[in-house]
PyMOL commands that place a pseudoatom at each C-alpha (Angstrom):
pseudoatom trace, name=CA, resn=MET, resi=1, chain=A, elem=C, hetatm=0, pos=[260.942, 60.669, -55.601]
pseudoatom trace, name=CA, resn=SER, resi=2, chain=A, elem=C, hetatm=0, pos=[261.763, 64.277, -54.872]
pseudoatom trace, name=CA, resn=PHE, resi=3, chain=A, elem=C, hetatm=0, pos=[260.260, 66.906, -52.641]
pseudoatom trace, name=CA, resn=LYS, resi=4, chain=A, elem=C, hetatm=0, pos=[259.971, 70.526, -53.592]
pseudoatom trace, name=CA, resn=LEU, resi=5, chain=A, elem=C, hetatm=0, pos=[259.085, 72.959, -50.845]
pseudoatom trace, name=CA, resn=ASP, resi=6, chain=A, elem=C, hetatm=0, pos=[257.810, 76.402, -51.765]
pseudoatom trace, name=CA, resn=LEU, resi=7, chain=A, elem=C, hetatm=0, pos=[257.593, 79.223, -49.288]
pseudoatom trace, name=CA, resn=ILE, resi=8, chain=A, elem=C, hetatm=0, pos=[254.394, 81.176, -48.936]
pseudoatom trace, name=CA, resn=LYS, resi=9, chain=A, elem=C, hetatm=0, pos=[255.338, 84.681, -50.071]
pseudoatom trace, name=CA, resn=ASP, resi=10, chain=A, elem=C, hetatm=0, pos=[251.979, 86.427, -50.001]
pseudoatom trace, name=CA, resn=LYS, resi=11, chain=A, elem=C, hetatm=0, pos=[248.837, 85.706, -47.974]
pseudoatom trace, name=CA, resn=ILE, resi=12, chain=A, elem=C, hetatm=0, pos=[245.552, 87.550, -47.380]
pseudoatom trace, name=CA, resn=GLU, resi=13, chain=A, elem=C, hetatm=0, pos=[243.218, 86.584, -44.556]
pseudoatom trace, name=CA, resn=PHE, resi=14, chain=A, elem=C, hetatm=0, pos=[239.752, 87.866, -43.643]
pseudoatom trace, name=CA, resn=PHE, resi=15, chain=A, elem=C, hetatm=0, pos=[238.282, 88.241, -40.164]
pseudoatom trace, name=CA, resn=GLU, resi=16, chain=A, elem=C, hetatm=0, pos=[234.985, 89.371, -38.666]
pseudoatom trace, name=CA, resn=ALA, resi=17, chain=A, elem=C, hetatm=0, pos=[233.800, 89.903, -35.112]
pseudoatom trace, name=CA, resn=PRO, resi=18, chain=A, elem=C, hetatm=0, pos=[230.953, 91.531, -33.176]
pseudoatom trace, name=CA, resn=THR, resi=19, chain=A, elem=C, hetatm=0, pos=[233.315, 93.955, -31.385]
pseudoatom trace, name=CA, resn=VAL, resi=20, chain=A, elem=C, hetatm=0, pos=[236.447, 95.862, -32.318]
pseudoatom trace, name=CA, resn=GLU, resi=21, chain=A, elem=C, hetatm=0, pos=[238.286, 94.298, -29.381]
pseudoatom trace, name=CA, resn=GLU, resi=22, chain=A, elem=C, hetatm=0, pos=[237.532, 90.752, -30.576]
pseudoatom trace, name=CA, resn=LEU, resi=23, chain=A, elem=C, hetatm=0, pos=[238.568, 91.646, -34.111]
pseudoatom trace, name=CA, resn=GLU, resi=24, chain=A, elem=C, hetatm=0, pos=[241.848, 93.087, -32.862]
pseudoatom trace, name=CA, resn=LYS, resi=25, chain=A, elem=C, hetatm=0, pos=[242.476, 89.956, -30.772]
pseudoatom trace, name=CA, resn=LYS, resi=26, chain=A, elem=C, hetatm=0, pos=[241.887, 87.660, -33.788]
pseudoatom trace, name=CA, resn=VAL, resi=27, chain=A, elem=C, hetatm=0, pos=[244.193, 89.714, -35.997]
pseudoatom trace, name=CA, resn=ASN, resi=28, chain=A, elem=C, hetatm=0, pos=[246.949, 89.867, -33.361]
pseudoatom trace, name=CA, resn=GLU, resi=29, chain=A, elem=C, hetatm=0, pos=[246.797, 86.093, -32.829]
pseudoatom trace, name=CA, resn=GLN, resi=30, chain=A, elem=C, hetatm=0, pos=[247.138, 85.487, -36.552]
pseudoatom trace, name=CA, resn=ILE, resi=31, chain=A, elem=C, hetatm=0, pos=[250.055, 87.918, -36.800]
pseudoatom trace, name=CA, resn=GLU, resi=32, chain=A, elem=C, hetatm=0, pos=[251.883, 85.782, -34.233]
pseudoatom trace, name=CA, resn=ASN, resi=33, chain=A, elem=C, hetatm=0, pos=[250.943, 82.539, -36.024]
pseudoatom trace, name=CA, resn=ASN, resi=34, chain=A, elem=C, hetatm=0, pos=[252.153, 83.840, -39.384]
pseudoatom trace, name=CA, resn=GLN, resi=35, chain=A, elem=C, hetatm=0, pos=[255.496, 84.907, -37.934]
pseudoatom trace, name=CA, resn=ALA, resi=36, chain=A, elem=C, hetatm=0, pos=[256.265, 81.179, -37.654]
pseudoatom trace, name=CA, resn=LEU, resi=37, chain=A, elem=C, hetatm=0, pos=[255.797, 81.026, -41.449]
pseudoatom trace, name=CA, resn=LEU, resi=38, chain=A, elem=C, hetatm=0, pos=[258.184, 83.995, -41.824]
pseudoatom trace, name=CA, resn=LEU, resi=39, chain=A, elem=C, hetatm=0, pos=[255.309, 86.234, -42.918]
pseudoatom trace, name=CA, resn=ARG, resi=40, chain=A, elem=C, hetatm=0, pos=[255.116, 89.812, -41.713]
pseudoatom trace, name=CA, resn=LEU, resi=41, chain=A, elem=C, hetatm=0, pos=[252.164, 92.172, -41.598]
pseudoatom trace, name=CA, resn=HIS, resi=42, chain=A, elem=C, hetatm=0, pos=[251.985, 94.250, -44.777]
pseudoatom trace, name=CA, resn=SER, resi=43, chain=A, elem=C, hetatm=0, pos=[248.628, 96.025, -44.467]
pseudoatom trace, name=CA, resn=VAL, resi=44, chain=A, elem=C, hetatm=0, pos=[245.241, 95.969, -42.747]
pseudoatom trace, name=CA, resn=SER, resi=45, chain=A, elem=C, hetatm=0, pos=[241.960, 97.190, -44.187]
pseudoatom trace, name=CA, resn=HIS, resi=46, chain=A, elem=C, hetatm=0, pos=[238.889, 97.266, -41.965]
pseudoatom trace, name=CA, resn=GLN, resi=47, chain=A, elem=C, hetatm=0, pos=[235.193, 98.003, -42.298]
pseudoatom trace, name=CA, resn=THR, resi=48, chain=A, elem=C, hetatm=0, pos=[232.092, 98.290, -40.167]
pseudoatom trace, name=CA, resn=ALA, resi=49, chain=A, elem=C, hetatm=0, pos=[228.640, 97.196, -41.301]
pseudoatom trace, name=CA, resn=VAL, resi=50, chain=A, elem=C, hetatm=0, pos=[225.190, 97.051, -39.764]
pseudoatom trace, name=CA, resn=VAL, resi=51, chain=A, elem=C, hetatm=0, pos=[223.491, 93.692, -40.312]
pseudoatom trace, name=CA, resn=ASP, resi=52, chain=A, elem=C, hetatm=0, pos=[220.036, 93.102, -38.814]
pseudoatom trace, name=CA, resn=GLY, resi=53, chain=A, elem=C, hetatm=0, pos=[220.579, 96.019, -36.449]
pseudoatom trace, name=CA, resn=ARG, resi=54, chain=A, elem=C, hetatm=0, pos=[223.924, 94.693, -35.191]
pseudoatom trace, name=CA, resn=MET, resi=55, chain=A, elem=C, hetatm=0, pos=[227.382, 96.106, -35.841]
pseudoatom trace, name=CA, resn=ILE, resi=56, chain=A, elem=C, hetatm=0, pos=[229.784, 93.721, -37.580]
pseudoatom trace, name=CA, resn=TYR, resi=57, chain=A, elem=C, hetatm=0, pos=[233.473, 94.567, -37.770]
pseudoatom trace, name=CA, resn=SER, resi=58, chain=A, elem=C, hetatm=0, pos=[235.625, 92.992, -40.485]
pseudoatom trace, name=CA, resn=ALA, resi=59, chain=A, elem=C, hetatm=0, pos=[239.218, 93.189, -41.614]
pseudoatom trace, name=CA, resn=ALA, resi=60, chain=A, elem=C, hetatm=0, pos=[241.312, 92.054, -44.544]
pseudoatom trace, name=CA, resn=VAL, resi=61, chain=A, elem=C, hetatm=0, pos=[244.894, 91.447, -43.438]
pseudoatom trace, name=CA, resn=HIS, resi=62, chain=A, elem=C, hetatm=0, pos=[247.739, 91.158, -45.968]
pseudoatom trace, name=CA, resn=PHE, resi=63, chain=A, elem=C, hetatm=0, pos=[250.899, 89.268, -44.992]
pseudoatom trace, name=CA, resn=LYS, resi=64, chain=A, elem=C, hetatm=0, pos=[254.136, 89.166, -47.005]
pseudoatom trace, name=CA, resn=THR, resi=65, chain=A, elem=C, hetatm=0, pos=[257.608, 87.752, -46.618]
pseudoatom trace, name=CA, resn=GLU, resi=66, chain=A, elem=C, hetatm=0, pos=[260.411, 90.162, -45.876]
pseudoatom trace, name=CA, resn=SER, resi=67, chain=A, elem=C, hetatm=0, pos=[262.466, 90.738, -49.000]
for i in range(1, 67): cmd.bond("trace and resi %d" % i, "trace and resi %d" % (i + 1))
show_as sticks, trace
zoom trace
């Protein structure tokens, strides 16, 4: 029996929140969590949408290992 461990080299996560502040808090928490996996922030893409008269803020966050 043998174990083979692979490192996560690339990861994209999606977030949404009712306010920009909440969205920023979620993203910052995940940045800290992913540092334990040796992943660093590569890029952030964000959008705003109006759904049923409410603003929804979303972000796609790309993490990568340092090469």
